N, C-alpha and C positions, 0 to 999 in steps of 0.2 A: 558563528553559521556550524551548523549541528550535522551531526552524520546519526538518521535512526532508523536502524534496520527493522525492518517486518513483515514478517511470511504470509502468502493468501492458499488459496489450497481447493479447488474443486470437489464437488460435492458433488453426489449421485444426482442429484437438478442439473447440475451445468448445462446450463447453452452452452455453450465450448465449452469444453472440460479443457481442449490441450491449444493455448492462444502463444501468438512468438511474442519472447519481448518485447521487441520493439509496441506491436497492438496491446501491453499491457505497463505501458508508462505515457502512453497516451490518451488513452485514459486515464489514467490518474490525472498527469497535465487537463487536461478537459476537465475534470469533480475539479479542480485546484480555483483556488478566493486569493486577495493580497490577500489579506487576513492568515492567509495562512503559513506565510514568506517559503516559499516549495523556490526552490534553484533549481537543483537538476535532482530526477525521478533517475532511476543505472535495475534496471530488472533482471538474476540468473536465478535460472531452472536450476530444479533441485528434485532427487531420486523418488522429494516425499512432497511438499513446496517450490510454490517461487520464492523466490527473496530477492525486497524493494529496497535500496537502501534510498531513504529520501532523503537529501542535503534541507537542510532546513533552519530560515534567518528567526531569531527571537536569541531574547537575552537573556536566556538562560534551556539550562537540556532539557529541564524538567518541560517548560510553555515549549519549545520541541517539539519534546511526543509528540505531546497530547493533542497537538497539532496535526505531527503525522499519520496519529491512531486515528481523529478523527476525520479526513479528509482521508484516509484509504475506507474506516465506515460511509463514506458517503458515495465515493469512488463504489465501494460495492454495492448499492442502494439505487445508487442510480443511473452506471454505467451498461447499457443494454449486454454488452461483451459480456460483460465479472458478473451477470448474472446465475448465484448457485453455486459463485464462490465465498469463500469467509478468510477475515483474520484468523488465521491458524497460535497458536503459540506454540514456540518448539524450545523452550527455554525453564520453564515454571512460569510463576504467572509474579510477573512483572509486567506486566501491561496495563497504562492506567485507566 
């Protein structure tokens, strides 16, 4: 199991620019499939973004990272309460 850290932030077009952490976690879990290997998601709000800790089962870190990023993008695209939110890169170009 690998911990993959991601961050999301609302855009000016966000339907709900302020969401409770439990609601964000629920939306991510609802978008997950068995292939994602998601075991747990934790959410922490920050000054600039919302930080997600996604614990994914995978044979390698790169596979877990790809699954977590794909799941996050899918949740942002499919879950109505995350409409207008985007994946942000707070550490530089490392997202697969």
